[in-house]
C-alpha positions as CSV (number, residue, x, y, z in Angstrom):
1,X,-0.2,0.3,0.3
2,X,1.3,3.6,-0.7
3,X,2.2,5.5,2.2
4,X,0.1,8.0,1.1
5,X,-2.6,5.8,1.3
6,X,-2.3,4.7,4.6
7,X,-4.4,4.8,7.1
8,X,-2.5,3.5,10.4
9,X,-3.2,5.5,13.6
10,X,-5.8,7.3,12.3
11,X,-9.7,6.6,13.7
12,X,-12.4,7.0,11.4
13,X,-15.8,7.5,12.2
14,X,-18.9,6.4,10.1
15,X,-22.5,6.4,10.2
16,X,-24.6,4.1,9.1
17,X,-21.4,1.0,9.5
18,X,-23.6,-1.7,10.1
19,X,-24.6,-2.7,6.3
20,X,-24.8,-1.8,3.2
21,X,-22.2,1.2,1.7
22,X,-21.4,2.0,5.1
23,X,-20.3,-1.1,6.1
24,X,-18.5,-1.7,2.6
25,X,-16.8,2.0,3.2
26,X,-15.7,1.1,6.8
27,X,-14.2,-2.4,6.0
28,X,-11.8,-0.4,3.5
29,X,-10.8,2.3,5.7
30,X,-10.1,-0.1,8.5
31,X,-7.8,-2.9,5.7
32,X,-5.9,0.2,5.5
33,X,-5.1,0.8,9.3
34,X,-7.8,2.6,10.6
35,X,-9.6,2.3,13.9
36,X,-13.1,2.1,12.9
37,X,-16.1,4.0,14.8
38,X,-19.4,3.6,14.0
39,X,-22.8,4.8,14.4
40,X,-25.5,3.4,13.9
41,X,-29.2,2.1,14.9
42,X,-29.1,-0.5,18.3
43,X,-30.5,-3.3,16.5
44,X,-27.3,-2.7,13.6
45,X,-24.7,-3.0,16.1
46,X,-24.1,-6.7,16.9
47,X,-22.9,-7.2,13.0
48,X,-19.8,-5.4,13.7
49,X,-16.9,-6.8,13.7
50,X,-14.6,-7.3,16.6
51,X,-12.3,-4.4,17.5
52,X,-14.4,-1.7,16.0
53,X,-16.5,0.5,18.4
54,X,-20.1,0.7,18.0
55,X,-22.0,3.4,19.3
56,X,-26.1,3.3,19.1
57,X,-27.3,6.6,17.1
58,X,-30.8,7.6,15.4
59,X,-30.5,10.6,14.1
60,X,-34.2,11.6,13.7
61,X,-33.7,11.7,18.0
62,X,-33.5,15.6,18.7
63,X,-30.6,14.7,20.6
64,X,-28.5,12.9,18.2
65,X,-25.9,16.2,18.1
66,X,-25.5,16.7,21.2
67,X,-24.3,12.7,21.7
68,X,-22.5,13.0,18.4
69,X,-20.5,16.2,20.1
70,X,-19.8,14.2,23.1
71,X,-18.2,11.3,21.0
72,X,-16.0,13.9,19.5
73,X,-15.0,15.1,22.4
74,X,-13.9,12.1,23.9
75,X,-12.4,10.8,21.1
76,X,-10.3,14.5,20.7
77,X,-8.8,13.7,17.4
78,X,-10.4,12.2,14.4
79,X,-8.9,11.9,10.8
80,X,-11.9,10.3,8.7
81,X,-15.4,11.2,9.2
82,X,-17.5,9.7,6.8
83,X,-21.8,11.0,6.9
84,X,-23.1,7.9,4.8
85,X,-26.3,6.6,6.8
86,X,-29.1,7.5,5.1
87,X,-32.8,6.5,4.4
88,X,-34.1,5.8,0.9
89,X,-38.3,6.6,0.9
90,X,-41.1,4.8,-1.6
91,X,-40.7,6.5,-5.1
92,X,-43.6,9.4,-4.8
93,X,-44.6,11.8,-7.8
94,X,-44.8,15.6,-7.1
95,X,-48.6,14.9,-6.0
96,X,-48.4,12.4,-4.0
97,X,-45.9,13.5,-1.2
98,X,-45.9,12.5,2.3
99,X,-45.3,15.5,5.1
100,X,-44.5,12.6,8.0
101,X,-42.1,10.6,5.6
102,X,-40.8,14.3,4.2
103,X,-39.9,15.2,7.8
104,X,-37.9,11.8,8.3
105,X,-36.1,11.7,5.2
106,X,-34.4,15.2,5.6
107,X,-34.0,14.8,9.4
108,X,-31.8,11.7,8.4
109,X,-30.4,12.2,4.9
110,X,-29.8,16.4,5.3
111,X,-29.5,17.3,9.0
112,X,-27.9,13.6,10.1
113,X,-25.2,14.7,7.5
114,X,-25.0,18.7,8.8
115,X,-24.6,17.7,12.1
116,X,-22.2,14.5,11.6
117,X,-19.8,17.0,9.6
118,X,-20.4,20.1,12.5
119,X,-19.9,17.8,15.8
120,X,-16.8,16.8,13.9
121,X,-15.4,19.7,12.9
122,X,-12.6,20.4,15.9
123,X,-11.7,16.8,16.0
124,X,-11.2,16.8,12.1
125,X,-9.0,19.8,12.3
126,X,-7.1,18.7,15.7
127,X,-5.9,15.3,13.9
128,X,-4.2,17.8,11.1
129,X,-5.0,16.1,8.1
130,X,-9.3,15.8,8.4
131,X,-10.8,14.1,5.9
132,X,-15.5,14.5,5.5
133,X,-16.4,12.3,3.4
134,X,-20.7,12.7,2.8
135,X,-22.9,10.3,1.3
136,X,-24.3,12.0,-2.2
137,X,-26.3,10.3,-5.2
138,X,-26.2,10.9,-8.8
139,X,-29.7,12.1,-7.7
140,X,-27.8,15.1,-6.1
141,X,-27.1,16.6,-9.8
142,X,-30.2,14.9,-12.1
143,X,-33.1,13.7,-11.0
144,X,-35.7,10.5,-11.9
145,X,-39.0,10.3,-12.3
146,X,-41.1,10.0,-8.7
147,X,-38.4,10.2,-7.0
148,X,-38.8,14.2,-5.6
149,X,-38.1,13.5,-2.3
150,X,-35.1,11.5,-2.5
151,X,-34.0,13.6,-5.1
152,X,-34.4,16.9,-3.2
153,X,-32.6,15.5,-0.1
154,X,-29.3,14.6,-2.1
155,X,-29.2,18.2,-3.9
156,X,-29.4,19.5,-0.3
157,X,-26.6,17.1,0.9
158,X,-24.0,18.6,-1.8
159,X,-25.5,21.9,-1.0
160,X,-24.5,21.4,2.7
161,X,-20.9,19.9,1.6
162,X,-19.9,22.7,-0.2
163,X,-20.6,24.9,2.4
164,X,-18.9,22.8,5.0
165,X,-15.9,22.4,2.9
166,X,-15.8,26.5,2.5
167,X,-16.5,26.9,6.3
168,X,-13.5,23.7,7.0
169,X,-10.8,24.6,5.1
170,X,-9.9,27.5,7.1
171,X,-9.0,24.7,9.1
172,X,-7.2,22.7,6.8
173,X,-10.2,20.1,6.8
174,X,-11.5,18.5,3.4
175,X,-14.5,17.8,2.7
176,X,-15.9,15.7,-0.6
177,X,-19.0,13.7,-1.6
178,X,-19.8,10.6,-3.2
179,X,-22.5,10.2,-5.8
180,X,-23.1,6.7,-6.1
181,X,-25.0,5.5,-9.2
182,X,-27.2,2.1,-9.1
183,X,-25.5,0.1,-6.3
184,X,-26.7,-3.7,-6.0
185,X,-26.8,-3.2,-2.4
186,X,-29.3,-5.3,-0.1
187,X,-31.9,-2.4,0.0
188,X,-31.8,-1.6,-4.3
189,X,-32.2,-5.5,-4.8
190,X,-35.4,-5.7,-2.5
191,X,-36.8,-2.9,-4.2
192,X,-36.3,-4.6,-7.4
193,X,-37.6,-8.1,-6.3
194,X,-40.5,-5.8,-4.7
195,X,-41.3,-4.2,-7.8
196,X,-41.2,-7.6,-9.9
197,X,-43.9,-8.7,-7.9
198,X,-45.7,-5.9,-8.5
199,X,-45.5,-6.9,-12.2
200,X,-42.3,-5.1,-12.7
201,X,-39.3,-7.2,-14.5
202,X,-37.6,-9.8,-13.1
203,X,-34.3,-8.7,-11.1
204,X,-31.7,-10.2,-13.7
205,X,-33.8,-8.3,-16.4
206,X,-33.6,-5.0,-14.4
207,X,-30.1,-5.0,-12.9
208,X,-28.9,-6.1,-17.1
209,X,-30.5,-2.7,-18.3
210,X,-28.6,-1.1,-15.3
211,X,-25.6,-2.6,-16.3
212,X,-26.7,-1.6,-20.0
213,X,-27.0,2.1,-19.6
214,X,-23.0,2.3,-18.6
215,X,-19.9,2.9,-20.8
216,X,-18.3,0.0,-18.8
217,X,-21.2,-2.3,-19.1
218,X,-21.7,-3.2,-16.0
219,X,-23.0,-1.5,-12.5
220,X,-20.4,0.2,-10.2
221,X,-20.3,-2.3,-7.1
222,X,-20.0,-1.2,-2.9
223,X,-16.1,-2.2,-3.5
224,X,-15.7,0.9,-6.4
225,X,-17.4,2.9,-3.8
226,X,-15.3,2.3,-0.4
227,X,-11.7,2.2,-2.8
228,X,-12.6,5.8,-3.7
229,X,-14.0,6.6,0.1
230,X,-10.7,5.2,1.0
231,X,-8.8,7.7,-1.5
232,X,-10.4,10.8,-0.4
233,X,-9.9,9.4,3.0
234,X,-6.2,9.5,2.7
235,X,-3.4,12.0,2.1
236,X,-3.3,11.4,-1.7
237,X,-6.5,13.6,-1.7
238,X,-4.6,16.3,0.0
239,X,-5.6,18.5,-2.7
240,X,-8.9,18.0,-3.1
241,X,-11.8,19.5,-1.5
242,X,-15.4,20.6,-2.3
243,X,-16.0,18.1,-5.0
244,X,-18.6,15.8,-5.9
245,X,-17.2,12.1,-7.1
246,X,-19.9,10.0,-9.2
247,X,-19.1,6.1,-8.9
248,X,-21.9,4.8,-11.6
249,X,-19.7,3.1,-14.5
250,X,-19.5,5.6,-16.7
251,X,-23.8,6.6,-17.2
252,X,-24.0,7.6,-20.6
């Protein structure tokens, strides 16, 4: 491994770290030597590997920011913060929106990202090489039918990232965003399966169609996302901040 990408001796905080992209990213950072502090819902923490510190947190809790700040104060110095936790709501068009669902998704996807970066800002600055990474989406800069809420939340995440990069850059902290395209996570596969049960295409057909839309002829993977997160977390990306990085195998 390049010395520039060695995270030995560094602490990485990852929200939503028990599964999906958060777990893939945390695994990759751990493989590079990072100590992992994993935030997730209480019933998800049993799945964490030995050696990781698991902290139960619900980002919709009104005290979530205070809880994170206490952890940041205890840790003192944090090199990497990955604000990954998020919700994917039901697909709804502009005339079908639900107010309660809207508030909950925005609380996790947007407020959760903002308080994660804010709570660990000083700890990142103290490390001398802090890197904040937020989970956006290609829906942060494009849209699809019946994805109003998700699209709005991910557009907002990119806005939070850019403003945070300006605020924290003065402290020597970098902030960037990952923007995955379709990834065959358990969440995506379950949605495709549900659509098939409702009369949609078979899962293999749906996945094949998504792959056919890319320049590489395949879907991006969780490991692709994790590898980019590792790069942005490392000193190899020391000159990069305020940017959105698509991970979508070249969507046409």
